[in-house]
N, CA, C and O atoms as a CHARMM CRD file, in Angstrom:
* protein
*
  324
    1    1 MET  N     17.03300   2.82700 -15.95000 PROA 1      0.00000
    2    1 MET  CA    16.40500   3.76500 -14.84600 PROA 1      0.00000
    3    1 MET  C     16.60100   2.92400 -13.64200 PROA 1      0.00000
    4    1 MET  O     16.44900   1.70300 -13.66100 PROA 1      0.00000
    5    2 ARG  N     16.93100   3.58400 -12.62600 PROA 2      0.00000
    6    2 ARG  CA    17.21600   2.81000 -11.37700 PROA 2      0.00000
    7    2 ARG  C     15.91500   3.08600 -10.42400 PROA 2      0.00000
    8    2 ARG  O     15.28400   4.13600 -10.54500 PROA 2      0.00000
    9    3 LEU  N     15.58300   2.18300  -9.56200 PROA 3      0.00000
   10    3 LEU  CA    14.44100   2.27200  -8.73600 PROA 3      0.00000
   11    3 LEU  C     14.78100   3.06800  -7.50900 PROA 3      0.00000
   12    3 LEU  O     15.94000   2.97300  -7.10500 PROA 3      0.00000
   13    4 PRO  N     13.98400   3.80000  -6.88900 PROA 4      0.00000
   14    4 PRO  CA    14.15500   4.50400  -5.59900 PROA 4      0.00000
   15    4 PRO  C     14.52200   3.62300  -4.50100 PROA 4      0.00000
   16    4 PRO  O     14.03200   2.49400  -4.49600 PROA 4      0.00000
   17    5 THR  N     15.33700   3.98700  -3.54300 PROA 5      0.00000
   18    5 THR  CA    15.66500   3.23600  -2.48300 PROA 5      0.00000
   19    5 THR  C     14.53200   3.44700  -1.44800 PROA 5      0.00000
   20    5 THR  O     13.60500   4.23000  -1.65500 PROA 5      0.00000
   21    6 GLY  N     14.65600   2.71700  -0.34400 PROA 6      0.00000
   22    6 GLY  CA    13.56900   2.90200   0.76500 PROA 6      0.00000
   23    6 GLY  C     13.80400   4.26600   1.33800 PROA 6      0.00000
   24    6 GLY  O     12.82400   4.93600   1.66500 PROA 6      0.00000
   25    7 TYR  N     15.08700   4.76500   1.49700 PROA 7      0.00000
   26    7 TYR  CA    15.30600   5.95900   2.04300 PROA 7      0.00000
   27    7 TYR  C     14.71200   7.08700   1.21700 PROA 7      0.00000
   28    7 TYR  O     14.12000   8.03600   1.73200 PROA 7      0.00000
   29    8 GLU  N     14.90700   6.93100  -0.15500 PROA 8      0.00000
   30    8 GLU  CA    14.41800   7.95600  -1.07100 PROA 8      0.00000
   31    8 GLU  C     12.82500   7.89700  -1.02200 PROA 8      0.00000
   32    8 GLU  O     12.21600   8.96700  -1.01600 PROA 8      0.00000
   33    9 THR  N     12.21900   6.85300  -0.99300 PROA 9      0.00000
   34    9 THR  CA    10.76500   6.73100  -0.80300 PROA 9      0.00000
   35    9 THR  C     10.13100   7.42000   0.31100 PROA 9      0.00000
   36    9 THR  O      9.10600   8.09800   0.24000 PROA 9      0.00000
   37   10 LEU  N     10.96700   7.14300   1.54300 PROA 10     0.00000
   38   10 LEU  CA    10.50000   7.84200   2.83400 PROA 10     0.00000
   39   10 LEU  C     10.63500   9.40500   2.63700 PROA 10     0.00000
   40   10 LEU  O      9.77300  10.18200   3.04900 PROA 10     0.00000
   41   11 GLN  N     11.69600   9.77700   2.02600 PROA 11     0.00000
   42   11 GLN  CA    11.81400  11.28200   1.73700 PROA 11     0.00000
   43   11 GLN  C     10.53800  11.86800   0.81100 PROA 11     0.00000
   44   11 GLN  O      9.87400  12.86800   1.08500 PROA 11     0.00000
   45   12 LEU  N     10.37500  11.05200  -0.27700 PROA 12     0.00000
   46   12 LEU  CA     9.15100  11.59800  -0.99700 PROA 12     0.00000
   47   12 LEU  C      7.92300  11.61500  -0.36300 PROA 12     0.00000
   48   12 LEU  O      7.20000  12.59700  -0.52900 PROA 12     0.00000
   49   13 LEU  N      7.51400  10.57300   0.43100 PROA 13     0.00000
   50   13 LEU  CA     6.25100  10.47200   1.15400 PROA 13     0.00000
   51   13 LEU  C      6.28400  11.63100   2.30400 PROA 13     0.00000
   52   13 LEU  O      5.25300  12.20400   2.65600 PROA 13     0.00000
   53   14 THR  N      7.54900  11.91400   2.84600 PROA 14     0.00000
   54   14 THR  CA     7.44400  12.90200   3.94700 PROA 14     0.00000
   55   14 THR  C      7.23000  14.24800   3.17000 PROA 14     0.00000
   56   14 THR  O      6.47000  15.05600   3.70500 PROA 14     0.00000
   57   15 GLN  N      7.72800  14.54100   2.13500 PROA 15     0.00000
   58   15 GLN  CA     7.46400  15.86600   1.45000 PROA 15     0.00000
   59   15 GLN  C      6.00500  15.91400   0.82100 PROA 15     0.00000
   60   15 GLN  O      5.30200  16.92300   0.88700 PROA 15     0.00000
   61   16 GLU  N      5.62200  14.76300   0.21900 PROA 16     0.00000
   62   16 GLU  CA     4.45400  14.79800  -0.68400 PROA 16     0.00000
   63   16 GLU  C      3.20400  14.49400   0.01100 PROA 16     0.00000
   64   16 GLU  O      2.16000  15.04700  -0.33400 PROA 16     0.00000
   65   17 ALA  N      3.24400  13.68100   0.93500 PROA 17     0.00000
   66   17 ALA  CA     2.06000  13.02600   1.71200 PROA 17     0.00000
   67   17 ALA  C      1.93800  13.63700   2.95000 PROA 17     0.00000
   68   17 ALA  O      2.67700  13.27400   3.86500 PROA 17     0.00000
   69   18 GLN  N      1.02900  14.60100   3.13300 PROA 18     0.00000
   70   18 GLN  CA     0.85600  15.37800   4.40000 PROA 18     0.00000
   71   18 GLN  C      0.49900  14.40500   5.64600 PROA 18     0.00000
   72   18 GLN  O      0.89300  14.68400   6.77800 PROA 18     0.00000
   73   19 ASP  N     -0.20200  13.34500   5.39600 PROA 19     0.00000
   74   19 ASP  CA    -0.61000  12.52100   6.52900 PROA 19     0.00000
   75   19 ASP  C      0.26300  11.37900   6.76200 PROA 19     0.00000
   76   19 ASP  O     -0.06300  10.46600   7.52100 PROA 19     0.00000
   77   20 PHE  N      1.48500  11.41100   6.05700 PROA 20     0.00000
   78   20 PHE  CA     2.36000  10.16800   6.11200 PROA 20     0.00000
   79   20 PHE  C      2.96200  10.19700   7.53500 PROA 20     0.00000
   80   20 PHE  O      3.40000  11.23200   8.03700 PROA 20     0.00000
   81   21 ILE  N      2.95600   8.98200   8.16100 PROA 21     0.00000
   82   21 ILE  CA     3.48600   8.74800   9.47100 PROA 21     0.00000
   83   21 ILE  C      4.89500   8.14700   9.26500 PROA 21     0.00000
   84   21 ILE  O      5.01900   7.15800   8.54300 PROA 21     0.00000
   85   22 THR  N      5.91700   8.68700   9.84800 PROA 22     0.00000
   86   22 THR  CA     7.23600   8.17200   9.67900 PROA 22     0.00000
   87   22 THR  C      7.50200   6.86100  10.41400 PROA 22     0.00000
   88   22 THR  O      6.85400   6.51300  11.40100 PROA 22     0.00000
   89   23 PRO  N      8.46000   6.18300   9.89200 PROA 23     0.00000
   90   23 PRO  CA     8.75500   4.72500  10.44300 PROA 23     0.00000
   91   23 PRO  C      8.95700   5.00500  11.94000 PROA 23     0.00000
   92   23 PRO  O      8.47600   4.16800  12.70400 PROA 23     0.00000
   93   24 ALA  N      9.51000   5.91500  12.40000 PROA 24     0.00000
   94   24 ALA  CA     9.86900   6.29700  13.85300 PROA 24     0.00000
   95   24 ALA  C      8.57400   6.08300  14.76500 PROA 24     0.00000
   96   24 ALA  O      8.59200   5.65000  15.91800 PROA 24     0.00000
   97   25 LEU  N      7.45800   6.46200  14.04400 PROA 25     0.00000
   98   25 LEU  CA     6.16700   6.41000  14.88400 PROA 25     0.00000
   99   25 LEU  C      5.41700   5.13700  14.59100 PROA 25     0.00000
  100   25 LEU  O      4.32200   4.99000  15.13500 PROA 25     0.00000
  101   26 TRP  N      5.86400   4.23400  13.82100 PROA 26     0.00000
  102   26 TRP  CA     5.09700   3.10100  13.48600 PROA 26     0.00000
  103   26 TRP  C      5.11300   2.15700  14.78200 PROA 26     0.00000
  104   26 TRP  O      6.15800   2.01700  15.41700 PROA 26     0.00000
  105   27 PRO  N      4.04100   1.57500  15.12000 PROA 27     0.00000
  106   27 PRO  CA     3.98100   0.69800  16.26200 PROA 27     0.00000
  107   27 PRO  C      4.94900  -0.63400  15.99900 PROA 27     0.00000
  108   27 PRO  O      4.91100  -1.13100  14.87400 PROA 27     0.00000
  109   28 ALA  N      5.71500  -1.15300  16.89400 PROA 28     0.00000
  110   28 ALA  CA     6.47500  -2.27800  16.72200 PROA 28     0.00000
  111   28 ALA  C      5.72300  -3.57100  16.31400 PROA 28     0.00000
  112   28 ALA  O      6.00400  -4.29600  15.35900 PROA 28     0.00000
  113   29 ASN  N      4.73900  -3.72800  17.18700 PROA 29     0.00000
  114   29 ASN  CA     3.77100  -4.95000  16.89200 PROA 29     0.00000
  115   29 ASN  C      2.17900  -4.58800  17.03200 PROA 29     0.00000
  116   29 ASN  O      1.47900  -4.90600  17.99400 PROA 29     0.00000
  117   30 SER  N      1.80300  -3.95000  16.02200 PROA 30     0.00000
  118   30 SER  CA     0.43500  -3.52900  16.12100 PROA 30     0.00000
  119   30 SER  C     -0.44600  -4.64900  15.59400 PROA 30     0.00000
  120   30 SER  O     -0.10100  -5.28800  14.60000 PROA 30     0.00000
  121   31 SER  N     -1.65500  -4.91500  16.28700 PROA 31     0.00000
  122   31 SER  CA    -2.61700  -5.64400  15.95600 PROA 31     0.00000
  123   31 SER  C     -3.34600  -5.23800  14.50500 PROA 31     0.00000
  124   31 SER  O     -3.98000  -6.01500  13.79000 PROA 31     0.00000
  125   32 ASP  N     -3.11600  -3.95100  14.27900 PROA 32     0.00000
  126   32 ASP  CA    -3.50700  -3.36400  13.06000 PROA 32     0.00000
  127   32 ASP  C     -2.91300  -3.91700  11.81600 PROA 32     0.00000
  128   32 ASP  O     -3.51000  -3.83900  10.74200 PROA 32     0.00000
  129   33 PHE  N     -1.67500  -4.51100  11.95000 PROA 33     0.00000
  130   33 PHE  CA    -0.86900  -4.99200  10.83200 PROA 33     0.00000
  131   33 PHE  C     -0.88700  -6.47000  10.89000 PROA 33     0.00000
  132   33 PHE  O      0.16600  -7.06000  11.13000 PROA 33     0.00000
  133   34 ASP  N     -2.01400  -7.13900  10.68800 PROA 34     0.00000
  134   34 ASP  CA    -2.01400  -8.57300  10.85100 PROA 34     0.00000
  135   34 ASP  C     -1.91500  -9.25200   9.49300 PROA 34     0.00000
  136   34 ASP  O     -1.76200  -8.61200   8.45200 PROA 34     0.00000
  137   35 LEU  N     -2.00400 -10.48900   9.54500 PROA 35     0.00000
  138   35 LEU  CA    -1.96600 -11.29800   8.19100 PROA 35     0.00000
  139   35 LEU  C     -2.90200 -10.92900   7.25700 PROA 35     0.00000
  140   35 LEU  O     -2.55800 -10.92400   6.07500 PROA 35     0.00000
  141   36 VAL  N     -4.18300 -10.57500   7.60500 PROA 36     0.00000
  142   36 VAL  CA    -5.17500 -10.12400   6.70400 PROA 36     0.00000
  143   36 VAL  C     -4.68500  -9.00000   5.81500 PROA 36     0.00000
  144   36 VAL  O     -4.68500  -9.09600   4.58800 PROA 36     0.00000
  145   37 ASP  N     -4.26700  -7.93200   6.47600 PROA 37     0.00000
  146   37 ASP  CA    -3.79500  -6.75600   5.83000 PROA 37     0.00000
  147   37 ASP  C     -2.69400  -7.00900   4.88600 PROA 37     0.00000
  148   37 ASP  O     -2.65200  -6.43800   3.79600 PROA 37     0.00000
  149   38 TYR  N     -1.68900  -7.95600   5.32600 PROA 38     0.00000
  150   38 TYR  CA    -0.53200  -8.24700   4.48900 PROA 38     0.00000
  151   38 TYR  C     -1.04400  -8.93200   3.21600 PROA 38     0.00000
  152   38 TYR  O     -0.63300  -8.55700   2.11700 PROA 38     0.00000
  153   39 GLN  N     -1.83400  -9.81900   3.32800 PROA 39     0.00000
  154   39 GLN  CA    -2.44400 -10.66500   2.20800 PROA 39     0.00000
  155   39 GLN  C     -3.17400  -9.63300   1.19500 PROA 39     0.00000
  156   39 GLN  O     -2.92800  -9.54900  -0.00900 PROA 39     0.00000
  157   40 ILE  N     -4.01900  -8.94600   1.84200 PROA 40     0.00000
  158   40 ILE  CA    -4.72000  -7.95000   1.04000 PROA 40     0.00000
  159   40 ILE  C     -3.82900  -6.75300   0.27800 PROA 40     0.00000
  160   40 ILE  O     -4.04900  -6.38000  -0.87400 PROA 40     0.00000
  161   41 TRP  N     -2.93000  -6.30300   1.02600 PROA 41     0.00000
  162   41 TRP  CA    -2.01900  -5.37700   0.53800 PROA 41     0.00000
  163   41 TRP  C     -1.14100  -5.80300  -0.55400 PROA 41     0.00000
  164   41 TRP  O     -0.86500  -5.05500  -1.49200 PROA 41     0.00000
  165   42 TRP  N     -0.66500  -7.09600  -0.42800 PROA 42     0.00000
  166   42 TRP  CA     0.24700  -7.69200  -1.42800 PROA 42     0.00000
  167   42 TRP  C     -0.59300  -7.86300  -2.81400 PROA 42     0.00000
  168   42 TRP  O     -0.13800  -7.59400  -3.92500 PROA 42     0.00000
  169   43 LYS  N     -1.75500  -8.30400  -2.57600 PROA 43     0.00000
  170   43 LYS  CA    -2.58600  -8.39700  -3.84200 PROA 43     0.00000
  171   43 LYS  C     -2.90600  -7.03500  -4.55500 PROA 43     0.00000
  172   43 LYS  O     -2.84500  -6.86100  -5.77200 PROA 43     0.00000
  173   44 LEU  N     -3.21200  -6.21400  -3.73400 PROA 44     0.00000
  174   44 LEU  CA    -3.49800  -4.79900  -4.21500 PROA 44     0.00000
  175   44 LEU  C     -2.31400  -4.21100  -4.79500 PROA 44     0.00000
  176   44 LEU  O     -2.42000  -3.56000  -5.83500 PROA 44     0.00000
  177   45 GLN  N     -1.05000  -4.39600  -4.15500 PROA 45     0.00000
  178   45 GLN  CA     0.15500  -3.90200  -4.78500 PROA 45     0.00000
  179   45 GLN  C      0.46500  -4.54400  -6.11000 PROA 45     0.00000
  180   45 GLN  O      0.97700  -3.89300  -7.02100 PROA 45     0.00000
  181   46 GLU  N      0.14200  -5.87900  -6.22800 PROA 46     0.00000
  182   46 GLU  CA     0.40600  -6.53800  -7.42200 PROA 46     0.00000
  183   46 GLU  C     -0.39400  -6.00400  -8.53100 PROA 46     0.00000
  184   46 GLU  O      0.11400  -5.86100  -9.64300 PROA 46     0.00000
  185   47 ARG  N     -1.63200  -5.69900  -8.28700 PROA 47     0.00000
  186   47 ARG  CA    -2.41000  -4.88200  -9.27100 PROA 47     0.00000
  187   47 ARG  C     -2.09100  -3.43200  -9.68900 PROA 47     0.00000
  188   47 ARG  O     -2.13500  -2.99800 -10.84000 PROA 47     0.00000
  189   48 VAL  N     -1.75300  -2.73200  -8.54300 PROA 48     0.00000
  190   48 VAL  CA    -1.36000  -1.34000  -8.89700 PROA 48     0.00000
  191   48 VAL  C     -0.14800  -1.14800  -9.71800 PROA 48     0.00000
  192   48 VAL  O     -0.10700  -0.33500 -10.64200 PROA 48     0.00000
  193   49 TYR  N      0.85100  -1.91300  -9.36800 PROA 49     0.00000
  194   49 TYR  CA     2.09900  -1.80800  -9.96400 PROA 49     0.00000
  195   49 TYR  C      2.25100  -2.42800 -11.25900 PROA 49     0.00000
  196   49 TYR  O      3.38400  -2.61700 -11.70100 PROA 49     0.00000
  197   50 ARG  N      1.05800  -2.81800 -12.01700 PROA 50     0.00000
  198   50 ARG  CA     1.26400  -3.41500 -13.30400 PROA 50     0.00000
  199   50 ARG  C      1.38400  -2.13200 -14.35800 PROA 50     0.00000
  200   50 ARG  O      1.67200  -2.26200 -15.54800 PROA 50     0.00000
  201   51 SER  N      1.13200  -0.97800 -13.75000 PROA 51     0.00000
  202   51 SER  CA     1.38300   0.13300 -14.70600 PROA 51     0.00000
  203   51 SER  C      2.34900   1.09200 -13.90900 PROA 51     0.00000
  204   51 SER  O      2.55700   1.02900 -12.69800 PROA 51     0.00000
  205   52 ARG  N      2.91400   2.01000 -14.81100 PROA 52     0.00000
  206   52 ARG  CA     4.00400   2.93900 -14.09700 PROA 52     0.00000
  207   52 ARG  C      3.18400   4.09600 -13.35900 PROA 52     0.00000
  208   52 ARG  O      2.31500   4.75600 -13.93000 PROA 52     0.00000
  209   53 ILE  N      3.55400   4.26400 -12.04100 PROA 53     0.00000
  210   53 ILE  CA     3.01800   5.29800 -11.21300 PROA 53     0.00000
  211   53 ILE  C      3.87500   6.54300 -11.32000 PROA 53     0.00000
  212   53 ILE  O      5.08700   6.41400 -11.15200 PROA 53     0.00000
  213   54 HSD  N      3.30400   7.87800 -11.61300 PROA 54     0.00000
  214   54 HSD  CA     4.06400   8.87700 -11.83300 PROA 54     0.00000
  215   54 HSD  C      4.17400   9.90600 -10.66100 PROA 54     0.00000
  216   54 HSD  O      5.10300  10.70700 -10.55100 PROA 54     0.00000
  217   55 ASP  N      3.10800   9.79200  -9.78800 PROA 55     0.00000
  218   55 ASP  CA     2.95700  10.65900  -8.52000 PROA 55     0.00000
  219   55 ASP  C      2.04400  10.01300  -7.51800 PROA 55     0.00000
  220   55 ASP  O      1.39800   8.98200  -7.70600 PROA 55     0.00000
  221   56 VAL  N      2.07200  10.75900  -6.41300 PROA 56     0.00000
  222   56 VAL  CA     1.20100  10.33400  -5.23100 PROA 56     0.00000
  223   56 VAL  C     -0.18600  10.39500  -5.49500 PROA 56     0.00000
  224   56 VAL  O     -0.96700   9.63300  -4.92700 PROA 56     0.00000
  225   57 ASP  N     -0.56400  11.27600  -6.34500 PROA 57     0.00000
  226   57 ASP  CA    -2.10400  11.41800  -6.68700 PROA 57     0.00000
  227   57 ASP  C     -2.41900  10.21100  -7.66100 PROA 57     0.00000
  228   57 ASP  O     -3.41500   9.51100  -7.47700 PROA 57     0.00000
  229   58 GLN  N     -1.64100  10.01600  -8.58300 PROA 58     0.00000
  230   58 GLN  CA    -1.87700   8.78600  -9.41200 PROA 58     0.00000
  231   58 GLN  C     -1.97500   7.53500  -8.58500 PROA 58     0.00000
  232   58 GLN  O     -2.88900   6.73700  -8.79200 PROA 58     0.00000
  233   59 LEU  N     -1.15100   7.35000  -7.73900 PROA 59     0.00000
  234   59 LEU  CA    -1.04900   6.20000  -6.82300 PROA 59     0.00000
  235   59 LEU  C     -2.36000   6.00400  -6.05100 PROA 59     0.00000
  236   59 LEU  O     -2.94900   4.92200  -6.05800 PROA 59     0.00000
  237   60 LYS  N     -2.80900   7.10200  -5.37200 PROA 60     0.00000
  238   60 LYS  CA    -4.10000   7.13800  -4.63400 PROA 60     0.00000
  239   60 LYS  C     -5.30500   6.69400  -5.61900 PROA 60     0.00000
  240   60 LYS  O     -6.20600   5.94300  -5.24600 PROA 60     0.00000
  241   61 LEU  N     -5.22500   7.20700  -6.83600 PROA 61     0.00000
  242   61 LEU  CA    -6.35400   6.84100  -7.77300 PROA 61     0.00000
  243   61 LEU  C     -6.21500   5.44700  -8.14600 PROA 61     0.00000
  244   61 LEU  O     -7.21800   4.73800  -8.22100 PROA 61     0.00000
  245   62 CYS  N     -5.04600   4.99200  -8.38900 PROA 62     0.00000
  246   62 CYS  CA    -4.99800   3.56100  -8.75200 PROA 62     0.00000
  247   62 CYS  C     -5.36100   2.54600  -7.67600 PROA 62     0.00000
  248   62 CYS  O     -5.92100   1.47600  -7.91500 PROA 62     0.00000
  249   63 LEU  N     -4.96400   3.01000  -6.37100 PROA 63     0.00000
  250   63 LEU  CA    -5.29300   2.06700  -5.28300 PROA 63     0.00000
  251   63 LEU  C     -6.87900   2.00800  -5.21100 PROA 63     0.00000
  252   63 LEU  O     -7.46200   0.92500  -5.16100 PROA 63     0.00000
  253   64 MET  N     -7.56800   3.25900  -5.20800 PROA 64     0.00000
  254   64 MET  CA    -9.03100   3.22500  -5.09800 PROA 64     0.00000
  255   64 MET  C     -9.66800   2.55700  -6.16800 PROA 64     0.00000
  256   64 MET  O    -10.65600   1.86200  -5.93200 PROA 64     0.00000
  257   65 GLU  N     -9.15000   2.70100  -7.51000 PROA 65     0.00000
  258   65 GLU  CA    -9.66300   1.98600  -8.58100 PROA 65     0.00000
  259   65 GLU  C     -9.62100   0.42100  -8.52700 PROA 65     0.00000
  260   65 GLU  O    -10.56000  -0.30400  -8.85700 PROA 65     0.00000
  261   66 ASP  N     -8.35000  -0.01600  -8.04500 PROA 66     0.00000
  262   66 ASP  CA    -8.05800  -1.46300  -8.05900 PROA 66     0.00000
  263   66 ASP  C     -8.80600  -2.04000  -6.86600 PROA 66     0.00000
  264   66 ASP  O     -9.18900  -3.20800  -6.93900 PROA 66     0.00000
  265   67 TRP  N     -9.05200  -1.30100  -5.74400 PROA 67     0.00000
  266   67 TRP  CA    -9.78100  -1.81600  -4.58400 PROA 67     0.00000
  267   67 TRP  C    -11.10700  -2.19100  -4.97700 PROA 67     0.00000
  268   67 TRP  O    -11.59200  -3.20500  -4.47600 PROA 67     0.00000
  269   68 LYS  N    -11.86800  -1.40200  -5.94300 PROA 68     0.00000
  270   68 LYS  CA   -13.11200  -1.73900  -6.38800 PROA 68     0.00000
  271   68 LYS  C    -13.20300  -3.03600  -6.95300 PROA 68     0.00000
  272   68 LYS  O    -14.30400  -3.58600  -6.92500 PROA 68     0.00000
  273   69 HSD  N    -12.18400  -3.64900  -7.48700 PROA 69     0.00000
  274   69 HSD  CA   -12.26900  -4.84300  -8.21500 PROA 69     0.00000
  275   69 HSD  C    -12.03200  -6.13000  -7.32700 PROA 69     0.00000
  276   69 HSD  O    -12.01900  -7.25900  -7.81700 PROA 69     0.00000
  277   70 PHE  N    -11.85200  -5.88200  -6.03000 PROA 70     0.00000
  278   70 PHE  CA   -11.66700  -7.10400  -5.25600 PROA 70     0.00000
  279   70 PHE  C    -12.98100  -7.70400  -5.05200 PROA 70     0.00000
  280   70 PHE  O    -13.94000  -7.01700  -4.70000 PROA 70     0.00000
  281   71 GLN  N    -13.07100  -9.11500  -5.28600 PROA 71     0.00000
  282   71 GLN  CA   -14.21400  -9.80800  -5.13500 PROA 71     0.00000
  283   71 GLN  C    -14.32800 -10.09100  -3.60800 PROA 71     0.00000
  284   71 GLN  O    -13.31400 -10.40100  -2.98200 PROA 71     0.00000
  285   72 GLN  N    -15.62400  -9.98600  -2.94900 PROA 72     0.00000
  286   72 GLN  CA   -15.88900 -10.22100  -1.61400 PROA 72     0.00000
  287   72 GLN  C    -15.47000 -11.55600  -1.22800 PROA 72     0.00000
  288   72 GLN  O    -15.09300 -11.80100  -0.08200 PROA 72     0.00000
  289   73 THR  N    -15.52700 -12.47600  -2.20100 PROA 73     0.00000
  290   73 THR  CA   -15.19000 -13.87500  -1.70900 PROA 73     0.00000
  291   73 THR  C    -13.69700 -13.97600  -1.41800 PROA 73     0.00000
  292   73 THR  O    -13.32400 -14.78700  -0.57100 PROA 73     0.00000
  293   74 PHE  N    -12.79900 -13.19500  -2.07300 PROA 74     0.00000
  294   74 PHE  CA   -11.38600 -13.17200  -1.83200 PROA 74     0.00000
  295   74 PHE  C    -11.30000 -12.53800  -0.44700 PROA 74     0.00000
  296   74 PHE  O    -10.81800 -13.22200   0.45500 PROA 74     0.00000
  297   75 ILE  N    -11.66200 -11.47000  -0.22600 PROA 75     0.00000
  298   75 ILE  CA   -11.78000 -10.82300   1.21900 PROA 75     0.00000
  299   75 ILE  C    -12.18000 -11.90300   2.19100 PROA 75     0.00000
  300   75 ILE  O    -11.40400 -12.18000   3.10500 PROA 75     0.00000
  301   76 ASP  N    -13.27900 -12.50600   2.07400 PROA 76     0.00000
  302   76 ASP  CA   -13.73900 -13.45900   3.11800 PROA 76     0.00000
  303   76 ASP  C    -12.81500 -14.66800   3.22600 PROA 76     0.00000
  304   76 ASP  O    -12.57800 -15.16100   4.32900 PROA 76     0.00000
  305   77 GLU  N    -12.24900 -15.19100   2.01900 PROA 77     0.00000
  306   77 GLU  CA   -11.31600 -16.18300   2.22800 PROA 77     0.00000
  307   77 GLU  C    -10.00000 -15.74500   3.02100 PROA 77     0.00000
  308   77 GLU  O     -9.43300 -16.56200   3.74700 PROA 77     0.00000
  309   78 VAL  N     -9.57300 -14.57400   2.88400 PROA 78     0.00000
  310   78 VAL  CA    -8.32900 -14.13200   3.54400 PROA 78     0.00000
  311   78 VAL  C     -8.75100 -13.93200   5.08700 PROA 78     0.00000
  312   78 VAL  O     -7.94600 -14.20500   5.97700 PROA 78     0.00000
  313   79 VAL  N     -9.87800 -13.50900   5.33600 PROA 79     0.00000
  314   79 VAL  CA   -10.32500 -13.36100   6.79700 PROA 79     0.00000
  315   79 VAL  C    -10.37000 -14.71000   7.46300 PROA 79     0.00000
  316   79 VAL  O     -9.85700 -14.93200   8.56000 PROA 79     0.00000
  317   80 ARG  N    -11.10300 -15.72200   6.63500 PROA 80     0.00000
  318   80 ARG  CA   -11.18500 -17.11200   7.10400 PROA 80     0.00000
  319   80 ARG  C     -9.77700 -17.72000   7.45300 PROA 80     0.00000
  320   80 ARG  O     -9.68100 -18.37400   8.49100 PROA 80     0.00000
  321   81 GLN  N     -8.73400 -17.55100   6.68600 PROA 81     0.00000
  322   81 GLN  CA    -7.53200 -17.97300   6.95100 PROA 81     0.00000
  323   81 GLN  C     -6.83300 -17.66600   8.14500 PROA 81     0.00000
  324   81 GLN  O     -5.69600 -18.10200   8.32500 PROA 81     0.00000
């Protein structure tokens, strides 16, 4: 089985996720995308993709469930860095 390409992923998100913001509208250098976000998202991604995701709804559920398991000490440490 081959993995979807970035283009295919963007197509899927555009079709299935009503609130998806296309890359053309992403800010080039937003303070919203700082190191804290990347470190936390990386760790969240690592947890979520331990199992196979079949659709957007399952992805949402996995993200919310795995988010609950973050220790506050981890978040505090990322912010401190």
